[in-house]
C-alpha positions as CSV (number, residue, x, y, z in Angstrom):
1,M,-156.7,-50.7,57.6
2,K,-159.1,-53.5,56.7
3,Q,-161.1,-53.1,53.5
4,R,-164.7,-52.4,54.1
5,I,-167.6,-54.6,53.1
6,L,-171.3,-53.8,53.2
7,S,-174.5,-55.7,52.5
8,G,-178.1,-55.8,53.6
9,I,-181.4,-57.7,53.5
10,Q,-185.0,-56.3,53.5
11,P,-187.1,-57.0,56.6
12,S,-190.0,-58.4,54.6
13,G,-191.1,-61.8,53.6
14,V,-189.4,-64.9,55.1
15,L,-185.7,-65.4,55.6
16,H,-184.9,-68.8,54.1
17,I,-182.0,-71.2,53.7
18,G,-181.2,-69.7,50.3
19,N,-180.6,-66.4,52.0
20,Y,-178.3,-68.2,54.5
21,L,-176.3,-70.2,51.9
22,G,-176.2,-67.4,49.4
23,A,-175.5,-64.5,51.7
24,L,-175.3,-64.9,55.5
25,K,-172.9,-67.8,55.4
26,Q,-170.4,-65.7,53.4
27,W,-171.0,-62.7,55.7
28,V,-170.0,-64.7,58.7
29,E,-166.7,-65.7,57.0
30,L,-166.1,-62.2,55.6
31,Q,-166.4,-60.5,59.0
32,E,-163.2,-62.2,60.0
33,T,-161.2,-60.4,57.3
34,Y,-163.0,-57.2,56.5
35,D,-164.4,-54.1,58.3
36,A,-168.0,-55.4,57.9
37,L,-171.3,-53.5,58.0
38,F,-174.5,-55.4,57.7
39,C,-177.7,-53.4,57.2
40,I,-181.4,-54.1,57.6
41,V,-182.7,-52.1,54.6
42,D,-186.2,-51.1,55.8
43,L,-186.5,-48.1,53.5
44,H,-186.2,-50.4,50.5
45,A,-189.0,-52.6,52.0
46,I,-191.5,-49.8,51.9
47,T,-191.5,-49.5,48.1
48,V,-194.4,-51.9,48.6
49,K,-197.1,-51.5,51.2
50,Q,-196.1,-52.8,54.7
51,D,-198.1,-53.2,57.9
52,P,-196.2,-51.0,60.4
53,K,-196.5,-53.4,63.4
54,E,-195.3,-56.3,61.2
55,L,-192.5,-54.3,59.8
56,R,-191.2,-53.4,63.3
57,A,-191.4,-57.1,64.3
58,K,-189.6,-58.2,61.1
59,I,-186.8,-55.7,61.7
60,R,-186.2,-57.2,65.2
61,E,-186.5,-60.8,63.9
62,L,-184.0,-60.2,61.1
63,A,-181.5,-58.6,63.5
64,K,-181.8,-61.6,65.8
65,L,-181.3,-64.0,62.8
66,Y,-178.2,-62.1,61.8
67,I,-176.7,-62.8,65.2
68,A,-178.0,-66.3,65.5
69,C,-176.4,-67.2,62.1
70,G,-173.0,-66.1,63.4
71,I,-172.7,-62.3,62.6
72,G,-171.0,-61.0,65.7
73,P,-171.9,-57.6,67.1
74,K,-168.2,-57.2,68.2
75,K,-166.9,-58.2,64.8
76,S,-169.5,-56.4,62.6
77,T,-171.6,-53.3,62.6
78,I,-175.3,-54.3,62.5
79,F,-177.8,-51.4,61.9
80,V,-181.1,-50.4,60.5
81,Q,-181.0,-48.2,57.3
82,S,-183.6,-45.7,58.5
83,H,-181.7,-45.1,61.7
84,V,-179.1,-43.3,59.5
85,P,-180.8,-40.3,57.9
86,A,-177.8,-39.8,55.6
87,H,-179.0,-42.6,53.4
88,T,-182.1,-40.7,52.2
89,E,-180.2,-37.4,51.9
90,L,-177.5,-38.9,49.7
91,G,-180.1,-40.9,47.8
92,W,-181.8,-37.6,46.9
93,I,-178.5,-36.0,45.8
94,L,-177.7,-39.0,43.6
95,N,-181.1,-38.7,42.0
96,T,-180.0,-35.4,40.7
97,I,-177.2,-36.9,38.6
98,T,-179.1,-40.1,37.6
99,K,-180.8,-40.3,34.2
100,I,-184.4,-41.5,34.0
101,S,-183.4,-43.8,31.2
102,E,-180.8,-45.5,33.5
103,L,-183.5,-46.2,36.1
104,E,-186.2,-47.4,33.7
105,R,-183.8,-49.9,32.1
106,M,-183.2,-51.6,35.5
107,T,-184.5,-55.2,35.3
108,Q,-186.0,-55.2,38.8
109,F,-188.1,-52.1,37.9
110,K,-189.2,-53.5,34.6
111,D,-190.2,-56.8,36.3
112,K,-192.1,-55.2,39.2
113,A,-193.7,-52.4,37.3
114,G,-194.7,-54.5,34.3
115,K,-197.2,-52.8,32.0
116,N,-198.5,-50.7,34.9
117,R,-195.6,-48.2,35.0
118,A,-197.9,-45.1,35.2
119,H,-199.2,-46.3,38.5
120,V,-196.1,-47.5,40.4
121,N,-194.6,-45.4,43.1
122,A,-191.6,-43.2,42.5
123,G,-189.7,-45.1,45.2
124,L,-189.7,-48.2,43.1
125,L,-188.1,-46.3,40.2
126,C,-185.5,-44.6,42.5
127,Y,-184.7,-47.7,44.4
128,P,-181.3,-48.1,42.7
129,T,-180.1,-44.6,43.7
130,L,-181.0,-45.3,47.4
131,M,-179.1,-48.6,47.1
132,A,-176.1,-46.6,45.6
133,A,-176.3,-44.3,48.6
134,D,-176.3,-47.2,51.0
135,I,-173.0,-48.4,49.5
136,L,-171.2,-45.1,48.8
137,L,-171.9,-43.5,52.2
138,Y,-169.5,-46.0,53.8
139,Q,-166.7,-45.8,51.3
140,T,-167.3,-49.5,50.7
141,D,-164.6,-51.5,49.0
142,L,-166.6,-54.7,48.4
143,V,-170.3,-55.5,48.0
144,P,-171.4,-59.2,48.2
145,V,-173.8,-59.5,45.3
146,G,-175.7,-62.3,43.6
147,E,-176.3,-62.3,39.8
148,D,-179.6,-60.5,40.2
149,Q,-177.9,-57.5,41.9
150,T,-175.0,-56.9,39.5
151,Q,-176.9,-54.3,37.5
152,H,-177.5,-52.3,40.7
153,L,-173.8,-52.4,41.5
154,E,-172.8,-51.3,38.1
155,L,-175.2,-48.3,38.3
156,T,-173.6,-47.5,41.7
157,R,-170.2,-47.5,40.2
158,T,-171.3,-45.4,37.3
159,L,-172.9,-42.8,39.7
160,A,-169.8,-42.7,41.9
161,K,-167.5,-42.1,38.9
162,R,-169.9,-39.4,37.5
163,F,-170.1,-37.6,40.8
164,N,-166.3,-37.7,41.2
165,T,-165.8,-36.4,37.7
166,Q,-168.3,-33.5,38.0
167,F,-167.6,-32.4,41.6
168,G,-164.3,-33.9,42.8
169,E,-163.0,-37.1,44.3
170,V,-165.3,-38.1,47.1
171,F,-166.5,-41.7,46.6
172,R,-164.5,-44.9,46.6
173,I,-165.5,-47.1,43.6
174,P,-166.8,-50.3,45.0
175,E,-166.2,-53.8,43.6
176,G,-168.5,-56.8,43.7
177,Y,-167.7,-59.8,45.8
178,F,-169.2,-62.9,44.2
179,P,-169.4,-66.1,46.3
180,K,-168.1,-69.2,44.6
181,A,-171.1,-71.3,45.4
182,G,-174.6,-71.0,46.9
183,A,-175.4,-67.6,45.3
184,R,-178.5,-69.1,43.6
185,I,-180.5,-71.6,45.6
186,M,-183.6,-72.5,43.6
187,A,-187.2,-72.8,44.7
188,L,-188.4,-76.2,45.9
189,D,-191.6,-76.0,43.9
190,D,-190.0,-74.6,40.7
191,P,-186.2,-75.2,40.3
192,T,-186.1,-72.8,37.4
193,V,-186.5,-69.7,39.7
194,K,-184.6,-68.6,42.8
195,M,-185.9,-69.4,46.3
196,S,-187.9,-66.3,47.2
197,K,-188.6,-64.5,50.6
198,S,-192.0,-63.5,49.2
199,G,-192.8,-66.8,47.5
200,A,-195.5,-69.3,48.5
201,P,-194.5,-71.5,51.5
202,A,-193.7,-74.4,49.3
203,N,-191.1,-72.3,47.5
204,Y,-188.6,-72.1,50.4
205,L,-187.2,-73.6,53.6
206,A,-187.5,-70.8,56.2
207,L,-184.8,-70.5,58.8
208,L,-187.6,-70.6,61.5
209,D,-189.7,-73.4,60.0
210,D,-190.4,-76.2,62.5
211,E,-189.3,-79.8,62.0
212,K,-192.7,-81.0,60.7
213,T,-192.9,-78.2,58.1
214,I,-189.3,-78.8,56.9
215,R,-189.9,-82.5,56.4
216,K,-193.1,-81.9,54.5
217,K,-191.6,-79.3,52.2
218,V,-188.5,-81.4,51.4
219,A,-190.7,-84.5,50.8
220,R,-192.9,-82.5,48.4
221,A,-190.0,-80.8,46.6
222,V,-190.2,-81.1,42.8
223,T,-188.1,-83.8,41.2
224,D,-186.9,-84.4,37.6
225,S,-187.9,-87.2,35.3
226,G,-185.9,-90.3,35.7
227,S,-184.4,-91.8,38.8
228,E,-180.7,-91.0,38.7
229,I,-179.4,-88.8,41.5
230,K,-177.0,-86.6,39.5
231,A,-176.4,-82.9,39.0
232,A,-176.9,-81.9,35.4
233,H,-178.2,-79.0,33.2
234,D,-181.3,-81.0,32.3
235,K,-182.0,-82.0,35.9
236,P,-182.5,-78.6,37.7
237,A,-184.5,-80.0,40.6
238,M,-181.9,-82.7,41.5
239,T,-179.1,-80.2,41.0
240,N,-180.7,-77.9,43.5
241,L,-181.2,-80.6,46.2
242,L,-177.6,-81.8,45.7
243,T,-176.3,-78.2,45.9
244,I,-178.1,-77.6,49.2
245,T,-176.8,-80.9,50.5
246,H,-173.3,-80.0,49.4
247,L,-173.4,-76.6,51.0
248,L,-174.7,-77.9,54.3
249,S,-172.5,-80.9,54.6
250,G,-169.2,-79.7,52.9
251,E,-169.2,-82.9,50.8
252,S,-168.5,-82.5,47.1
253,I,-171.4,-83.0,44.8
254,A,-169.5,-85.9,43.1
255,D,-169.1,-87.6,46.5
256,I,-172.8,-87.2,47.2
257,E,-173.7,-88.5,43.8
258,H,-171.5,-91.6,44.4
259,R,-173.1,-92.2,47.9
260,Y,-176.6,-92.3,46.4
261,R,-175.8,-94.3,43.3
262,G,-178.5,-96.9,42.9
263,K,-180.7,-95.2,45.5
264,G,-183.9,-93.3,45.0
265,Y,-185.1,-89.7,45.4
266,R,-186.9,-90.5,48.6
267,E,-183.8,-91.5,50.5
268,L,-182.0,-88.4,49.4
269,K,-184.9,-86.2,50.5
270,Q,-185.1,-87.9,53.9
271,D,-181.4,-87.4,54.5
272,L,-181.6,-83.8,53.4
273,A,-184.6,-83.1,55.7
274,D,-182.6,-84.6,58.6
275,R,-179.6,-82.4,57.7
276,V,-181.7,-79.2,57.4
277,V,-183.5,-79.9,60.7
278,D,-180.2,-80.5,62.5
279,F,-178.6,-77.4,60.9
280,L,-181.4,-75.0,61.7
281,A,-182.1,-76.2,65.3
282,P,-179.3,-74.2,67.0
283,I,-180.0,-71.1,64.9
284,Q,-183.6,-71.2,66.0
285,Q,-182.6,-71.7,69.6
286,R,-180.2,-68.8,69.5
287,T,-182.9,-66.6,67.9
288,R,-185.3,-67.4,70.8
289,N,-182.6,-66.7,73.4
290,I,-182.1,-63.1,72.2
291,S,-184.5,-60.6,73.9
292,D,-186.0,-57.6,72.2
293,N,-184.2,-55.3,74.7
294,E,-180.8,-56.8,73.7
295,I,-181.6,-56.2,70.0
296,E,-182.7,-52.6,70.6
297,T,-179.5,-51.8,72.4
298,L,-177.4,-53.6,69.7
299,L,-179.1,-51.7,66.9
300,Q,-178.7,-48.4,68.7
301,E,-174.9,-49.0,69.0
302,G,-174.7,-50.1,65.4
303,A,-176.5,-47.0,64.2
304,K,-174.2,-44.8,66.2
305,R,-171.1,-46.2,64.4
306,A,-172.8,-46.2,61.0
307,R,-173.8,-42.5,61.5
308,E,-170.2,-41.6,62.4
309,I,-168.9,-43.1,59.2
310,A,-171.8,-41.8,57.0
311,S,-171.6,-38.3,58.3
312,Q,-168.0,-37.9,57.2
313,T,-168.9,-38.9,53.6
314,L,-172.0,-36.7,53.6
315,T,-170.0,-33.7,54.8
316,D,-167.6,-34.1,51.9
317,V,-170.5,-34.4,49.5
318,Q,-172.1,-31.2,50.8
319,R,-168.8,-29.4,50.7
320,V,-168.1,-30.1,47.0
321,L,-171.7,-29.4,46.1
322,G,-171.7,-26.0,47.9
323,L,-174.3,-27.2,50.4
324,G,-174.4,-26.8,54.2
């Protein structure tokens, strides 16, 4: 049997080229080798206030983009997290074996709660146990993760081992899958931070940005001091633009540097804008060609398979706990 791989994205904010290069591109490749499940994690999105109509629209849009980017419904299982109730049930069960101190030390919680911890919702604190449930329900072998998610994966592994030790062997212990390149695409307006789905428009290149917007954003992207087109630790902006060019073109960074030797930032930016426009055009067209009815049918089929897998794990969990 193929090893199983699982990952997901929240249906909030704006899906951008960093999401594609850091996640979706790898997913498309991984589905050829693994039993792949790709989730739209809407329950995670509601740890912050969402407009219900907008959330529903974002779920459909994200599902369309999954497919438009190359995730095949016949090769992968695409589903919405809330369509599988076992996620919340297992999330609650895992809460009962998770220490408050483990949740409070999570970097994401500390960053989002800040000094206002007394007033944040409990969902933000318990976010990692729901994420652990997402992974463990499907007896996942590999989880594609970026650097900012490794702490969550480690907690998932800790909880799986703790549960297995206390109640009996139920959960497979997942491993992380770390892409070799593209895991951290930085913001256009601040190359010291990651490109963000919730950032200001100047931060990212959205997958659905029109040509005029793309060209404007690339032209206004922050650059480093000096004029040399070279990737270096002290040139984060140029390194980021070269990395995006490398990942979209397949050329090595060294070859790109050589090609632009003696040339200016403006020429690199113009060429990069051309490349981004050409790359995104077919994704945008495929997204427009997928109807809402097609997506609803696809998500229903994906949820059916996901529920079948999840129910087997949840039944085993209930059995060893003395529930049900």
